[in-house]
The first five atom37 places (N, CA, C, CB, O) and aatype in JSON, in Angstrom:
{
  "aatype": [12, 19, 11, 2, 3, 14, 5, 13, 9, 11, 2, 9, 0, 13, 7, 2, 1, 19, 0, 3, 10, 1, 7, 3, 5, 2, 2, 5, 3, 9, 9, 0, 17, 14, 1, 2, 7, 7, 9, 2, 5, 5, 13, 16, 13, 19, 14, 6, 8, 7, 11, 6, 18, 11, 9, 15, 16, 16, 3, 15],
  "atom_mask": [
    [1, 1, 1, 1, 1],
    [1, 1, 1, 1, 1],
    [1, 1, 1, 1, 1],
    [1, 1, 1, 1, 1],
    [1, 1, 1, 1, 1],
    [1, 1, 1, 1, 1],
    [1, 1, 1, 1, 1],
    [1, 1, 1, 1, 1],
    [1, 1, 1, 1, 1],
    [1, 1, 1, 1, 1],
    [1, 1, 1, 1, 1],
    [1, 1, 1, 1, 1],
    [1, 1, 1, 1, 1],
    [1, 1, 1, 1, 1],
    [1, 1, 1, 0, 1],
    [1, 1, 1, 1, 1],
    [1, 1, 1, 1, 1],
    [1, 1, 1, 1, 1],
    [1, 1, 1, 1, 1],
    [1, 1, 1, 1, 1],
    [1, 1, 1, 1, 1],
    [1, 1, 1, 1, 1],
    [1, 1, 1, 0, 1],
    [1, 1, 1, 1, 1],
    [1, 1, 1, 1, 1],
    [1, 1, 1, 1, 1],
    [1, 1, 1, 1, 1],
    [1, 1, 1, 1, 1],
    [1, 1, 1, 1, 1],
    [1, 1, 1, 1, 1],
    [1, 1, 1, 1, 1],
    [1, 1, 1, 1, 1],
    [1, 1, 1, 1, 1],
    [1, 1, 1, 1, 1],
    [1, 1, 1, 1, 1],
    [1, 1, 1, 1, 1],
    [1, 1, 1, 0, 1],
    [1, 1, 1, 0, 1],
    [1, 1, 1, 1, 1],
    [1, 1, 1, 1, 1],
    [1, 1, 1, 1, 1],
    [1, 1, 1, 1, 1],
    [1, 1, 1, 1, 1],
    [1, 1, 1, 1, 1],
    [1, 1, 1, 1, 1],
    [1, 1, 1, 1, 1],
    [1, 1, 1, 1, 1],
    [1, 1, 1, 1, 1],
    [1, 1, 1, 1, 1],
    [1, 1, 1, 0, 1],
    [1, 1, 1, 1, 1],
    [1, 1, 1, 1, 1],
    [1, 1, 1, 1, 1],
    [1, 1, 1, 1, 1],
    [1, 1, 1, 1, 1],
    [1, 1, 1, 1, 1],
    [1, 1, 1, 1, 1],
    [1, 1, 1, 1, 1],
    [1, 1, 1, 1, 1],
    [1, 1, 1, 1, 1]
  ],
  "atom_positions": [
    [[83.42, 21.64, -45.42], [82.29, 22.01, -44.6], [81.13, 21.06, -44.89], [81.89, 23.49, -44.85], [80.81, 20.81, -46.05]],
    [[80.52, 20.55, -43.85], [79.4, 19.62, -43.99], [78.1, 20.41, -44.09], [79.35, 18.63, -42.81], [77.87, 21.34, -43.32]],
    [[77.27, 20.04, -45.04], [75.98, 20.72, -45.22], [75.2, 20.7, -43.91], [75.16, 20.06, -46.36], [75.09, 19.66, -43.25]],
    [[74.65, 21.84, -43.55], [73.83, 22.03, -42.36], [74.58, 21.82, -41.05], [72.67, 21.09, -42.4], [73.95, 21.71, -40.0]],
    [[75.9, 21.77, -41.08], [76.7, 21.69, -39.87], [76.88, 23.12, -39.35], [78.09, 20.99, -40.13], [77.49, 23.93, -40.04]],
    [[76.36, 23.45, -38.16], [76.45, 24.83, -37.66], [77.89, 25.35, -37.6], [75.82, 24.93, -36.29], [78.79, 24.64, -37.17]],
    [[78.08, 26.58, -38.03], [79.39, 27.22, -38.06], [79.32, 28.58, -37.38], [79.89, 27.37, -39.52], [78.27, 29.22, -37.34]],
    [[80.45, 29.0, -36.83], [80.58, 30.34, -36.29], [81.37, 31.16, -37.31], [81.29, 30.34, -34.89], [82.31, 30.65, -37.91]],
    [[80.99, 32.41, -37.51], [81.68, 33.3, -38.45], [82.53, 34.25, -37.62], [80.66, 34.08, -39.36], [82.01, 35.16, -36.98]],
    [[83.84, 34.02, -37.64], [84.75, 34.83, -36.84], [85.1, 36.11, -37.57], [86.03, 34.04, -36.5], [85.36, 36.11, -38.78]],
    [[85.11, 37.2, -36.84], [85.48, 38.49, -37.38], [86.91, 38.79, -36.95], [84.48, 39.62, -36.91], [87.13, 39.23, -35.82]],
    [[87.88, 38.56, -37.82], [89.28, 38.71, -37.43], [89.66, 40.14, -37.11], [90.17, 38.19, -38.53], [90.67, 40.38, -36.45]],
    [[88.86, 41.1, -37.56], [89.15, 42.51, -37.25], [88.84, 42.85, -35.79], [88.34, 43.42, -38.17], [89.31, 43.87, -35.28]],
    [[88.06, 42.0, -35.12], [87.66, 42.27, -33.74], [88.1, 41.18, -32.78], [86.16, 42.45, -33.66], [87.4, 40.9, -31.8]],
    [[89.22, 40.55, -33.03], [89.75, 39.54, -32.12], [88.88, 38.31, -32.03], [0.0, 0.0, 0.0], [88.64, 37.65, -33.04]],
    [[88.42, 37.99, -30.84], [87.67, 36.75, -30.6], [86.16, 36.94, -30.77], [87.97, 36.24, -29.21], [85.38, 36.17, -30.21]],
    [[85.74, 37.92, -31.51], [84.31, 38.15, -31.71], [83.82, 37.41, -32.95], [84.0, 39.65, -31.82], [84.57, 37.19, -33.9]],
    [[82.54, 37.05, -32.92], [81.92, 36.34, -34.03], [80.66, 37.08, -34.46], [81.6, 34.87, -33.64], [80.18, 37.97, -33.75]],
    [[80.13, 36.7, -35.62], [78.85, 37.25, -36.07], [77.76, 36.81, -35.11], [78.53, 36.81, -37.53], [77.7, 35.65, -34.71]],
    [[76.9, 37.75, -34.75], [75.87, 37.5, -33.74], [74.63, 38.29, -34.16], [76.34, 37.92, -32.29], [74.72, 39.48, -34.45]],
    [[73.47, 37.63, -34.2], [72.23, 38.34, -34.5], [71.77, 39.08, -33.25], [71.12, 37.37, -35.0], [71.68, 38.49, -32.18]],
    [[71.49, 40.36, -33.4], [71.13, 41.21, -32.26], [69.85, 40.74, -31.57], [70.97, 42.66, -32.71], [69.75, 40.85, -30.35]],
    [[68.88, 40.24, -32.3], [67.6, 39.83, -31.71], [67.14, 38.5, -32.27], [0.0, 0.0, 0.0], [67.88, 37.83, -32.99]],
    [[65.91, 38.13, -31.93], [65.41, 36.84, -32.39], [64.27, 36.97, -33.41], [64.93, 36.04, -31.21], [63.55, 36.0, -33.65]],
    [[64.12, 38.14, -34.0], [63.11, 38.36, -35.03], [63.79, 38.47, -36.4], [62.29, 39.64, -34.72], [65.01, 38.59, -36.48]],
    [[62.99, 38.42, -37.47], [63.52, 38.59, -38.82], [64.11, 39.99, -39.0], [62.43, 38.34, -39.87], [63.71, 40.94, -38.32]],
    [[65.05, 40.1, -39.92], [65.66, 41.38, -40.31], [66.4, 42.09, -39.18], [64.61, 42.29, -40.85], [66.34, 43.31, -39.07]],
    [[67.08, 41.34, -38.34], [67.87, 41.91, -37.26], [69.27, 42.23, -37.75], [67.92, 40.95, -36.05], [69.75, 41.64, -38.72]],
    [[69.94, 43.15, -37.07], [71.32, 43.49, -37.39], [72.25, 42.35, -37.0], [71.73, 44.79, -36.69], [72.0, 41.62, -36.04]],
    [[73.33, 42.21, -37.75], [74.4, 41.29, -37.38], [75.49, 42.13, -36.74], [74.95, 40.47, -38.63], [75.96, 43.11, -37.33]],
    [[75.9, 41.75, -35.54], [76.91, 42.49, -34.8], [78.09, 41.58, -34.49], [76.32, 43.07, -33.5], [77.98, 40.36, -34.6]],
    [[79.22, 42.16, -34.12], [80.38, 41.39, -33.65], [80.27, 41.3, -32.13], [81.76, 42.06, -34.09], [80.15, 42.32, -31.45]],
    [[80.3, 40.06, -31.59], [80.09, 39.86, -30.16], [80.99, 38.72, -29.69], [78.6, 39.55, -29.85], [81.29, 37.82, -30.47]],
    [[81.42, 38.73, -28.44], [82.24, 37.62, -27.95], [81.5, 36.29, -28.12], [82.62, 37.85, -26.46], [80.29, 36.21, -27.87]],
    [[82.22, 35.27, -28.52], [81.61, 33.96, -28.75], [81.09, 33.38, -27.44], [82.63, 32.99, -29.4], [81.83, 33.27, -26.46]],
    [[79.8, 33.03, -27.44], [79.2, 32.41, -26.26], [78.5, 31.1, -26.59], [78.22, 33.37, -25.62], [77.93, 30.46, -25.7]],
    [[78.54, 30.69, -27.87], [77.95, 29.42, -28.28], [76.45, 29.45, -28.5], [0.0, 0.0, 0.0], [75.85, 28.42, -28.78]],
    [[75.84, 30.62, -28.39], [74.39, 30.74, -28.57], [73.96, 30.44, -30.0], [0.0, 0.0, 0.0], [74.75, 30.55, -30.94]],
    [[72.69, 30.05, -30.16], [72.2, 29.73, -31.5], [72.14, 30.95, -32.39], [70.82, 29.09, -31.42], [72.13, 30.84, -33.62]],
    [[72.1, 32.15, -31.78], [72.11, 33.36, -32.58], [73.5, 33.66, -33.15], [71.63, 34.55, -31.75], [73.68, 34.63, -33.88]],
    [[74.48, 32.82, -32.82], [75.84, 32.95, -33.36], [76.18, 31.79, -34.29], [76.86, 33.02, -32.22], [77.29, 31.73, -34.82]],
    [[75.24, 30.87, -34.5], [75.5, 29.69, -35.32], [74.77, 29.82, -36.65], [75.08, 28.4, -34.59], [73.59, 30.15, -36.7]],
    [[75.5, 29.54, -37.73], [74.96, 29.69, -39.07], [75.21, 28.42, -39.87], [75.58, 30.91, -39.78], [76.19, 27.7, -39.63]],
    [[74.34, 28.15, -40.83], [74.54, 27.04, -41.74], [74.8, 27.59, -43.13], [73.32, 26.07, -41.74], [74.25, 28.62, -43.53]],
    [[75.65, 26.9, -43.87], [76.02, 27.26, -45.23], [75.54, 26.14, -46.14], [77.58, 27.5, -45.37], [76.06, 25.03, -46.09]],
    [[74.56, 26.44, -46.99], [74.0, 25.44, -47.89], [74.39, 25.81, -49.31], [72.45, 25.33, -47.73], [74.08, 26.91, -49.77]],
    [[75.07, 24.89, -50.04], [75.47, 25.19, -51.42], [74.25, 25.52, -52.29], [76.24, 24.0, -52.02], [73.22, 24.86, -52.21]],
    [[74.4, 26.53, -53.11], [73.33, 26.95, -54.02], [73.77, 26.71, -55.46], [72.96, 28.44, -53.8], [73.5, 25.64, -56.02]],
    [[74.43, 27.69, -56.08], [74.85, 27.59, -57.47], [76.35, 27.83, -57.56], [74.08, 28.61, -58.36], [76.84, 28.89, -57.17]],
    [[77.08, 26.85, -58.07], [78.53, 27.02, -58.21], [79.19, 27.28, -56.88], [0.0, 0.0, 0.0], [79.19, 26.42, -56.0]],
    [[79.76, 28.47, -56.72], [80.47, 28.83, -55.49], [79.59, 29.65, -54.54], [81.72, 29.61, -55.82], [80.1, 30.23, -53.58]],
    [[78.3, 29.72, -54.8], [77.39, 30.49, -53.95], [76.81, 29.61, -52.85], [76.26, 31.11, -54.8], [76.57, 28.42, -53.04]],
    [[76.58, 30.23, -51.68], [75.99, 29.54, -50.55], [74.84, 30.35, -49.99], [77.04, 29.28, -49.46], [74.86, 31.58, -50.03]],
    [[73.84, 29.67, -49.48], [72.77, 30.31, -48.72], [73.21, 30.22, -47.26], [71.36, 29.62, -48.97], [73.48, 29.13, -46.75]],
    [[73.27, 31.36, -46.58], [73.67, 31.41, -45.18], [72.41, 31.69, -44.37], [74.78, 32.49, -44.93], [71.71, 32.67, -44.61]],
    [[72.14, 30.83, -43.4], [70.97, 31.05, -42.56], [71.31, 30.72, -41.12], [69.77, 30.21, -43.04], [72.3, 30.05, -40.83]],
    [[70.46, 31.2, -40.22], [70.67, 30.89, -38.81], [70.31, 29.43, -38.57], [69.84, 31.82, -37.9], [69.52, 28.84, -39.3]],
    [[70.89, 28.87, -37.54], [70.67, 27.47, -37.22], [69.21, 27.2, -36.9], [71.54, 27.05, -36.06], [68.7, 26.12, -37.22]],
    [[68.52, 28.13, -36.29], [67.14, 27.9, -35.87], [66.1, 28.33, -36.9], [66.88, 28.62, -34.6], [64.9, 28.31, -36.6]],
    [[66.52, 28.72, -38.11], [65.53, 29.15, -39.11], [65.05, 27.98, -39.95], [66.12, 30.23, -40.02], [64.22, 28.16, -40.83]]
  ]
}
């Protein structure tokens, strides 16, 4: 995985649905939603300590 390369988080329990932020404000719920390519479905994974990553939205 390339640092800051946007990724989709697929939820295999719900078929073709991915993690999706319900709204565009801070502290919104993450829901499973059909993939539409929106920025609210894109996340970046930045290495922190060892095997830990900071996960953030692409537009944050």
